[in-house]
Backbone as CSV, one residue per row, in Angstrom:
resi,resn,N_x,N_y,N_z,CA_x,CA_y,CA_z,C_x,C_y,C_z
1,MET,-3.683,-2.203,20.264,-3.902,-2.215,18.817,-2.653,-1.727,18.094
2,SER,-2.312,-2.389,17.031,-1.107,-2.015,16.285,-1.372,-0.787,15.416
3,LYS,-0.313,-0.189,14.940,-0.413,0.913,13.988,-0.826,0.351,12.637
4,ARG,-1.778,0.992,11.975,-2.220,0.570,10.648,-1.695,1.539,9.600
5,VAL,-1.016,1.010,8.604,-0.463,1.822,7.523,-0.989,1.287,6.198
6,PHE,-1.714,2.116,5.497,-2.296,1.733,4.207,-1.333,2.150,3.093
7,ILE,-0.882,1.183,2.299,0.033,1.454,1.188,-0.779,1.607,-0.084
8,THR,-0.765,2.794,-0.655,-1.499,3.059,-1.884,-0.547,3.650,-2.917
9,ALA,-1.071,3.959,-4.103,-0.210,4.470,-5.176,-1.032,5.306,-6.140
10,THR,-0.338,5.949,-7.063,-1.018,6.785,-8.048,-1.743,5.947,-9.097
11,ASN,-1.370,4.671,-9.222,-2.000,3.799,-10.222,-1.541,2.364,-9.959
12,THR,-1.914,1.462,-10.861,-1.434,0.091,-10.757,-0.029,-0.017,-11.350
13,GLY,0.731,-0.994,-10.895,2.072,-1.191,-11.430,3.096,-0.173,-10.983
14,ILE,2.839,0.515,-9.880,3.761,1.555,-9.388,4.778,0.992,-8.411
15,GLY,4.427,-0.105,-7.752,5.368,-0.719,-6.818,4.887,-0.775,-5.380
16,LYS,3.592,-0.954,-5.173,3.075,-1.039,-3.805,3.647,-2.249,-3.068
17,THR,3.648,-3.397,-3.753,4.159,-4.606,-3.100,5.653,-4.480,-2.827
18,PHE,6.393,-3.958,-3.780,7.830,-3.727,-3.579,8.058,-2.808,-2.389
19,THR,7.242,-1.780,-2.274,7.361,-0.836,-1.161,7.062,-1.511,0.167
20,THR,5.990,-2.294,0.195,5.625,-2.987,1.426,6.721,-3.960,1.852
21,LEU,7.273,-4.684,0.889,8.374,-5.603,1.197,9.585,-4.847,1.738
22,SER,9.857,-3.685,1.179,10.970,-2.859,1.648,10.748,-2.399,3.082
23,LEU,9.510,-2.012,3.393,9.202,-1.551,4.747,9.226,-2.702,5.751
24,LEU,8.845,-3.897,5.303,8.961,-5.073,6.167,10.422,-5.307,6.545
25,GLN,11.292,-5.174,5.564,12.725,-5.350,5.804,13.242,-4.301,6.786
26,GLU,12.776,-3.075,6.636,13.211,-2.000,7.523,12.692,-2.222,8.946
27,CYS,11.485,-2.744,9.066,10.946,-3.063,10.388,11.826,-4.091,11.098
28,GLU,12.269,-5.082,10.342,13.151,-6.088,10.919,14.446,-5.449,11.406
29,THR,14.992,-4.535,10.609,16.226,-3.843,10.977,16.059,-3.059,12.276
30,LEU,14.886,-2.463,12.458,14.634,-1.623,13.630,14.024,-2.395,14.799
31,GLY,13.816,-3.702,14.625,13.261,-4.504,15.703,11.772,-4.304,15.912
32,ILE,11.064,-3.936,14.845,9.618,-3.725,14.895,8.916,-4.948,14.306
33,LYS,7.942,-5.476,15.022,7.218,-6.663,14.563,6.097,-6.227,13.619
34,ALA,6.229,-6.584,12.338,5.289,-6.110,11.317,4.381,-7.240,10.833
35,GLY,3.212,-6.840,10.345,2.266,-7.764,9.730,1.786,-7.213,8.409
36,VAL,1.123,-8.043,7.614,0.668,-7.631,6.287,-0.783,-8.053,6.048
37,PHE,-1.460,-7.263,5.231,-2.845,-7.559,4.854,-3.100,-6.927,3.488
38,LYS,-3.618,-7.715,2.557,-4.023,-7.195,1.245,-5.473,-7.609,1.049
39,PRO,-6.407,-6.719,1.330,-7.825,-7.089,1.335,-8.313,-7.730,0.040
40,ILE,-7.830,-7.199,-1.094,-8.315,-7.657,-2.400,-7.142,-7.759,-3.359
41,GLU,-7.060,-8.885,-4.057,-6.086,-9.014,-5.141,-6.807,-9.542,-6.376
42,THR,-6.622,-8.861,-7.492,-7.214,-9.305,-8.747,-6.119,-9.832,-9.671
43,GLY,-6.529,-10.466,-10.756,-5.561,-11.056,-11.667,-4.905,-12.291,-11.082
44,VAL,-5.607,-12.972,-10.190,-5.076,-14.167,-9.532,-5.436,-15.395,-10.367
45,ALA,-4.431,-16.094,-10.847,-4.664,-17.325,-11.609,-4.582,-18.512,-10.653
46,GLN,-3.457,-19.194,-10.656,-3.315,-20.342,-9.765,-2.800,-19.929,-8.383
47,ILE,-1.934,-18.954,-8.346,-1.414,-18.499,-7.056,-1.636,-16.998,-6.903
48,CYS,-1.649,-16.584,-5.653,-1.846,-15.179,-5.310,-0.455,-14.539,-5.227
49,ASN,0.007,-13.944,-6.324,1.399,-13.502,-6.415,1.788,-12.496,-5.339
50,ASP,1.075,-11.376,-5.288,1.435,-10.335,-4.323,1.246,-10.826,-2.891
51,GLY,0.109,-11.450,-2.634,-0.182,-11.927,-1.292,0.833,-12.945,-0.800
52,THR,1.253,-13.835,-1.690,2.244,-14.850,-1.316,3.579,-14.206,-0.982
53,LYS,4.014,-13.253,-1.796,5.271,-12.551,-1.525,5.215,-11.840,-0.168
54,LEU,4.102,-11.175,0.089,3.960,-10.433,1.342,3.990,-11.365,2.542
55,LEU,3.230,-12.448,2.463,3.149,-13.364,3.597,4.488,-14.042,3.863
56,GLU,5.140,-14.522,2.803,6.414,-15.222,2.988,7.479,-14.309,3.593
57,LYS,7.532,-13.070,3.123,8.505,-12.120,3.685,8.166,-11.804,5.139
58,CYS,6.894,-11.611,5.418,6.459,-11.306,6.778,6.790,-12.463,7.709
59,GLN,6.578,-13.681,7.253,6.843,-14.859,8.088,8.321,-15.035,8.401
60,GLU,9.193,-14.495,7.546,10.634,-14.538,7.824,10.972,-13.774,9.106
61,PHE,10.229,-12.697,9.331,10.553,-11.780,10.424,9.615,-11.879,11.621
62,ASN,8.418,-12.378,11.406,7.409,-12.399,12.468,6.845,-13.818,12.599
63,ASN,7.295,-14.525,13.615,6.842,-15.902,13.826,5.343,-16.009,14.046
64,ASN,4.743,-14.947,14.567,3.301,-14.972,14.832,2.483,-15.159,13.555
65,PHE,3.052,-14.750,12.414,2.311,-14.831,11.152,2.499,-16.181,10.456
66,ARG,3.298,-17.071,11.044,3.520,-18.365,10.418,2.298,-19.278,10.511
67,LYS,1.357,-18.918,11.368,0.132,-19.710,11.478,-0.913,-19.310,10.424
68,PHE,-0.649,-18.217,9.713,-1.610,-17.738,8.728,-1.324,-18.295,7.340
69,MET,-2.381,-18.439,6.550,-2.286,-18.850,5.157,-2.548,-17.626,4.280
70,VAL,-2.312,-17.781,2.975,-2.536,-16.658,2.057,-3.987,-16.183,2.125
71,GLY,-4.908,-17.109,2.319,-6.321,-16.726,2.412,-6.623,-15.820,3.584
72,ASP,-5.810,-15.896,4.618,-5.983,-14.995,5.762,-5.479,-13.595,5.447
73,ILE,-4.444,-13.544,4.608,-3.815,-12.267,4.259,-4.548,-11.589,3.110
74,VAL,-5.063,-12.395,2.185,-5.803,-11.875,1.022,-7.160,-12.572,0.971
75,PRO,-8.140,-12.065,1.700,-9.429,-12.754,1.776,-10.249,-12.731,0.485
76,TYR,-10.074,-11.690,-0.327,-10.797,-11.618,-1.596,-9.807,-11.729,-2.751
77,ARG,-9.964,-12.788,-3.551,-9.068,-13.049,-4.686,-9.918,-13.310,-5.926
78,PHE,-9.609,-12.573,-6.988,-10.397,-12.683,-8.212,-9.487,-12.901,-9.420
79,THR,-9.968,-13.643,-10.380,-9.163,-14.038,-11.538,-8.960,-12.900,-12.533
80,LEU,-10.007,-12.147,-12.799,-9.932,-11.096,-13.819,-8.986,-9.978,-13.374
81,PRO,-7.998,-9.608,-14.204,-7.111,-8.489,-13.854,-7.802,-7.158,-14.133
82,ALA,-8.638,-6.742,-13.203,-9.430,-5.525,-13.371,-9.668,-4.904,-12.004
83,ALA,-10.317,-3.756,-11.989,-10.685,-3.126,-10.726,-11.557,-4.108,-9.928
84,PRO,-11.424,-4.121,-8.602,-12.210,-5.054,-7.791,-13.701,-5.031,-8.102
85,TYR,-14.266,-3.860,-8.334,-15.704,-3.772,-8.616,-16.087,-4.603,-9.839
86,VAL,-15.207,-4.613,-10.835,-15.466,-5.383,-12.055,-15.090,-6.845,-11.865
87,ALA,-13.928,-7.070,-11.256,-13.408,-8.440,-11.120,-14.276,-9.310,-10.217
88,LYS,-14.926,-8.707,-9.238,-15.704,-9.483,-8.269,-17.034,-9.973,-8.835
89,LYS,-17.484,-9.363,-9.931,-18.766,-9.725,-10.563,-19.909,-9.563,-9.565
90,ASP,-20.582,-10.647,-9.207,-21.757,-10.528,-8.336,-21.432,-10.669,-6.851
91,ILE,-20.163,-10.844,-6.527,-19.778,-10.989,-5.124,-19.746,-9.623,-4.450
92,LYS,-20.264,-9.555,-3.240,-20.236,-8.300,-2.481,-19.017,-8.294,-1.564
93,ILE,-18.270,-7.212,-1.579,-17.144,-7.046,-0.668,-17.694,-6.644,0.697
94,ASP,-17.523,-7.510,1.671,-18.059,-7.301,3.021,-17.029,-6.512,3.849
95,ILE,-17.294,-5.252,4.070,-16.370,-4.391,4.804,-16.215,-4.845,6.250
96,ASP,-17.293,-5.245,6.877,-17.211,-5.722,8.261,-16.323,-6.959,8.356
97,PHE,-16.399,-7.811,7.362,-15.553,-9.003,7.310,-14.078,-8.611,7.226
98,LEU,-13.764,-7.606,6.415,-12.388,-7.131,6.299,-11.898,-6.541,7.620
99,LEU,-12.755,-5.816,8.304,-12.389,-5.245,9.606,-12.134,-6.346,10.633
100,GLU,-12.901,-7.412,10.561,-12.682,-8.548,11.457,-11.320,-9.186,11.184
101,LYS,-10.959,-9.291,9.906,-9.649,-9.843,9.537,-8.521,-8.971,10.086
102,ILE,-8.691,-7.661,9.960,-7.681,-6.738,10.484,-7.526,-6.903,11.988
103,ASP,-8.647,-7.032,12.703,-8.594,-7.204,14.159,-7.787,-8.444,14.542
104,ILE,-7.928,-9.504,13.761,-7.196,-10.745,14.041,-5.703,-10.560,13.783
105,LEU,-5.380,-9.979,12.629,-3.979,-9.857,12.216,-3.198,-8.874,13.080
106,GLU,-3.827,-7.762,13.448,-3.073,-6.734,14.157,-2.731,-7.129,15.595
107,LYS,-3.374,-8.161,16.097,-3.010,-8.671,17.420,-1.635,-9.335,17.411
108,GLU,-1.137,-9.649,16.208,0.117,-10.391,16.076,1.294,-9.515,15.631
109,CYS,1.119,-8.198,15.673,2.187,-7.319,15.187,2.103,-5.938,15.830
110,ASP,3.172,-5.168,15.651,3.212,-3.783,16.138,2.699,-2.809,15.083
111,VAL,2.915,-3.150,13.821,2.420,-2.339,12.719,1.874,-3.279,11.647
112,LEU,0.694,-2.961,11.142,0.065,-3.767,10.099,0.051,-2.964,8.804
113,PHE,0.771,-3.459,7.801,0.765,-2.823,6.485,-0.405,-3.381,5.677
114,ILE,-1.277,-2.480,5.237,-2.447,-2.859,4.457,-2.234,-2.369,3.035
115,GLU,-2.091,-3.292,2.110,-1.795,-2.902,0.728,-3.066,-2.836,-0.104
116,GLY,-3.285,-1.693,-0.734,-4.443,-1.508,-1.585,-4.271,-2.163,-2.949
117,ALA,-5.253,-1.964,-3.804,-5.208,-2.476,-5.181,-5.337,-1.295,-6.134
118,GLY,-4.379,-1.142,-7.027,-4.421,-0.021,-7.958,-4.235,1.309,-7.261
119,GLY,-4.858,2.346,-7.815,-4.742,3.692,-7.271,-5.871,4.057,-6.332
120,LEU,-5.901,5.294,-5.907,-6.846,5.752,-4.895,-8.310,5.666,-5.316
121,MET,-8.595,5.930,-6.575,-9.981,5.975,-7.026,-10.427,4.685,-7.713
122,VAL,-9.737,3.605,-7.453,-10.164,2.302,-7.966,-11.418,1.871,-7.205
123,PRO,-12.491,1.501,-7.919,-13.741,1.145,-7.245,-13.720,-0.250,-6.625
124,VAL,-14.232,-0.315,-5.405,-14.409,-1.585,-4.708,-15.864,-2.018,-4.815
125,GLU,-16.745,-1.127,-4.484,-18.177,-1.232,-4.759,-18.564,0.035,-5.509
126,LYS,-19.805,0.123,-5.941,-20.212,1.272,-6.765,-19.988,2.593,-6.045
127,ASP,-20.139,2.577,-4.724,-20.005,3.810,-3.949,-18.862,3.738,-2.932
128,ILE,-17.957,2.781,-3.086,-16.789,2.674,-2.211,-15.541,2.540,-3.074
129,PHE,-14.596,3.434,-2.845,-13.355,3.423,-3.610,-12.184,3.087,-2.671
130,MET,-11.049,2.775,-3.268,-9.893,2.390,-2.461,-9.549,3.460,-1.439
131,ILE,-9.698,4.724,-1.805,-9.396,5.822,-0.886,-10.313,5.809,0.333
132,ASP,-11.528,5.300,0.158,-12.473,5.232,1.281,-12.040,4.197,2.310
133,LEU,-11.367,3.145,1.857,-10.916,2.105,2.789,-9.898,2.643,3.786
134,ILE,-9.165,3.664,3.394,-8.162,4.230,4.292,-8.817,4.727,5.581
135,LYS,-9.916,5.467,5.447,-10.614,5.966,6.630,-11.412,4.864,7.323
136,ILE,-12.004,3.978,6.533,-12.755,2.869,7.119,-11.851,2.024,8.007
137,PHE,-10.609,1.839,7.567,-9.650,1.036,8.328,-8.908,1.849,9.384
138,ASP,-9.211,3.138,9.468,-8.595,4.013,10.470,-7.068,3.924,10.415
139,SER,-6.536,4.153,9.236,-5.095,3.987,9.026,-4.456,5.274,8.520
140,THR,-3.163,5.395,8.770,-2.385,6.421,8.103,-1.985,5.866,6.736
141,THR,-1.403,6.696,5.882,-1.223,6.280,4.491,0.147,6.644,3.944
142,LEU,0.656,5.746,3.101,1.830,6.050,2.299,1.420,6.008,0.839
143,LEU,1.569,7.143,0.161,1.303,7.225,-1.273,2.610,6.983,-2.014
144,VAL,2.634,5.939,-2.836,3.814,5.617,-3.636,3.621,6.189,-5.038
145,THR,4.595,6.968,-5.499,4.497,7.580,-6.822,5.649,7.083,-7.700
146,PRO,5.454,7.081,-9.020,6.503,6.584,-9.912,7.509,7.667,-10.263
147,SER,8.570,7.252,-10.921,9.606,8.201,-11.356,9.552,8.449,-12.854
148,ARG,8.557,7.894,-13.514,8.498,7.993,-14.964,7.968,9.349,-15.431
149,LEU,8.198,9.631,-16.695,7.686,10.850,-17.303,6.166,10.894,-17.166
150,GLY,5.634,12.039,-16.736,4.198,12.185,-16.540,3.753,12.001,-15.102
151,CYS,4.695,11.673,-14.216,4.314,11.358,-12.843,3.910,12.597,-12.044
152,ILE,4.331,13.781,-12.461,3.985,14.992,-11.710,2.474,15.151,-11.614
153,ASN,1.801,15.023,-12.736,0.350,15.156,-12.764,-0.314,14.129,-11.854
154,ASP,0.098,12.869,-11.969,-0.513,11.806,-11.167,-0.249,12.010,-9.680
155,THR,0.946,12.456,-9.345,1.294,12.692,-7.955,0.454,13.814,-7.359
156,LEU,0.357,14.919,-8.062,-0.406,16.064,-7.551,-1.890,15.756,-7.420
157,LEU,-2.451,15.023,-8.390,-3.866,14.655,-8.319,-4.140,13.744,-7.126
158,SER,-3.255,12.800,-6.889,-3.448,11.875,-5.769,-3.306,12.601,-4.434
159,ILE,-2.337,13.478,-4.320,-2.160,14.249,-3.098,-3.373,15.145,-2.847
160,GLU,-3.887,15.749,-3.909,-5.083,16.588,-3.782,-6.267,15.780,-3.273
161,ALA,-6.431,14.564,-3.779,-7.533,13.707,-3.341,-7.407,13.352,-1.862
162,LEU,-6.201,13.051,-1.416,-5.991,12.723,-0.007,-6.252,13.933,0.889
163,LYS,-5.807,15.097,0.465,-6.015,16.303,1.262,-7.496,16.664,1.346
164,ARG,-8.226,16.499,0.254,-9.657,16.828,0.239,-10.437,15.970,1.240
165,ARG,-9.966,14.758,1.468,-10.637,13.870,2.419,-10.004,13.929,3.802
166,ASP,-9.085,14.858,3.986,-8.444,15.068,5.289,-7.804,13.776,5.798
167,ILE,-7.065,13.117,4.909,-6.382,11.870,5.242,-4.923,12.148,5.561
168,ASN,-4.464,11.618,6.667,-3.076,11.771,7.079,-2.188,10.873,6.217
169,PHE,-1.170,11.448,5.570,-0.371,10.645,4.649,1.070,11.145,4.563
170,GLU,1.925,10.236,4.116,3.268,10.553,3.653,3.323,10.104,2.191
171,TRP,4.309,10.583,1.462,4.442,10.108,0.084,5.917,9.926,-0.253
172,CYS,6.158,9.053,-1.200,7.533,8.802,-1.612,7.570,8.405,-3.086
173,VAL,8.736,8.544,-3.669,8.959,8.156,-5.059,9.613,6.782,-5.091
174,ASN,9.034,5.880,-5.868,9.685,4.604,-6.147,10.513,4.799,-7.412
175,LEU,11.809,4.890,-7.239,12.712,5.248,-8.335,13.069,4.000,-9.153
176,TYR,12.248,3.717,-10.167,12.528,2.526,-10.971,12.316,2.742,-12.467
177,GLU,11.334,3.522,-12.853,11.122,3.801,-14.278,11.717,5.165,-14.621
178,ASP,12.382,5.252,-15.771,13.017,6.510,-16.196,13.926,7.064,-15.102
179,LYS,14.518,6.175,-14.322,15.295,6.663,-13.181,16.551,7.430,-13.599
180,ASP,17.043,7.153,-14.789,18.228,7.880,-15.254,17.908,9.328,-15.616
181,SER,16.638,9.567,-15.997,16.247,10.929,-16.391,15.401,11.633,-15.337
182,PHE,15.045,10.936,-14.266,14.157,11.495,-13.247,14.675,12.818,-12.682
183,TYR,15.967,12.862,-12.379,16.514,14.064,-11.737,16.636,15.241,-12.691
184,GLU,16.520,14.982,-13.980,16.531,16.057,-14.968,15.118,16.459,-15.375
185,VAL,14.223,15.471,-15.512,12.894,15.709,-16.084,11.846,16.058,-15.030
186,THR,11.920,15.441,-13.868,10.867,15.580,-12.860,11.322,16.259,-11.578
187,PHE,12.484,15.914,-11.097,12.955,16.381,-9.801,13.024,17.905,-9.665
188,PRO,13.404,18.652,-10.720,13.475,20.111,-10.558,12.156,20.726,-10.077
189,PHE,11.026,20.234,-10.581,9.743,20.760,-10.108,9.475,20.314,-8.672
190,TYR,9.675,19.016,-8.400,9.451,18.521,-7.049,10.262,19.316,-6.028
191,LYS,11.516,19.611,-6.375,12.403,20.334,-5.462,11.875,21.733,-5.148
192,ASP,11.296,22.377,-6.142,10.777,23.733,-5.947,9.391,23.745,-5.314
193,TYR,8.618,22.683,-5.525,7.217,22.651,-5.089,7.057,22.074,-3.684
194,PHE,7.804,21.025,-3.381,7.671,20.341,-2.096,8.822,20.707,-1.166
195,GLU,8.542,20.700,0.120,9.589,20.968,1.103,10.614,19.847,1.139
196,GLU,10.145,18.619,0.882,11.038,17.460,0.954,10.531,16.379,0.011
197,ILE,11.441,15.670,-0.634,11.093,14.552,-1.498,11.784,13.313,-0.966
198,LEU,10.983,12.340,-0.574,11.526,11.092,-0.056,11.586,10.052,-1.177
199,ILE,12.744,9.448,-1.339,12.948,8.407,-2.341,13.000,7.065,-1.617
200,LEU,12.140,6.144,-2.014,12.046,4.865,-1.319,13.400,4.186,-1.183
201,GLN,14.150,4.158,-2.267,15.419,3.437,-2.261,16.470,4.088,-1.350
202,ASN,16.300,5.367,-1.042,17.293,6.086,-0.221,16.809,6.390,1.196
203,ASP,15.496,6.506,1.366,14.950,7.049,2.608,13.991,6.096,3.316
204,ARG,14.238,4.813,3.181,13.322,3.817,3.732,13.121,3.992,5.236
205,LYS,14.199,4.203,5.961,14.093,4.352,7.409,13.292,5.594,7.780
206,LYS,13.565,6.697,7.121,12.850,7.947,7.411,11.366,7.810,7.089
207,ILE,11.052,7.149,5.975,9.652,6.944,5.596,8.929,6.155,6.676
208,LEU,9.528,5.064,7.132,8.904,4.235,8.156,8.729,5.013,9.457
209,GLU,9.743,5.743,9.856,9.654,6.507,11.107,8.550,7.564,11.033
210,ARG,8.414,8.199,9.875,7.344,9.204,9.700,5.974,8.553,9.815
211,LEU,5.820,7.401,9.195,4.539,6.705,9.222,4.170,6.266,10.631
212,LEU,5.135,5.796,11.367,4.864,5.290,12.720,4.611,6.415,13.715
213,SER,5.117,7.597,13.424,4.955,8.719,14.348,3.733,9.577,14.016
214,SER,3.121,9.340,12.861,1.976,10.174,12.447,0.672,9.699,13.066
């Protein structure tokens, strides 16, 4: 069985797909055969934007994934750009079905990156949230946080939620918003509060190695 890594974030629009694509590239550099899975994507019009990007990049590096279509990588696709619970309307998200998909995909790779939708507390069903899928899928986790003003609160709340559920995780900053002021506005607290701050753009290899060894 391959290593399962769940990519989550403090909210939507933080850069989960960008992070996953970056880690796919790093896997190629290190000679690791990677796979991708995005259980649910919302806001899908004619094409599945995130799922297509993930699959095409994965297929560049892993020939085993060239037999898969976007529907294999993103089994649940909904038009409304909303939380899965809202976007799915009357459709039930079948967890066993998702686990079956994971079993198929992970046979073709050494590490399977599973990308969530939105943040940790985004509802999938009334009593199932994105954070619950991490344990259901028996995966380790990478929490992606933004560099914009206000990110300290979101980062600490998300880390607290993961710790309360005893979930094994790493976290990193995606340095893209307010990046010119990040080291003045946010970094001083992070430096004093955390033992180490990993920046996606600088520490991609270290992030991947931590995830694979956890």
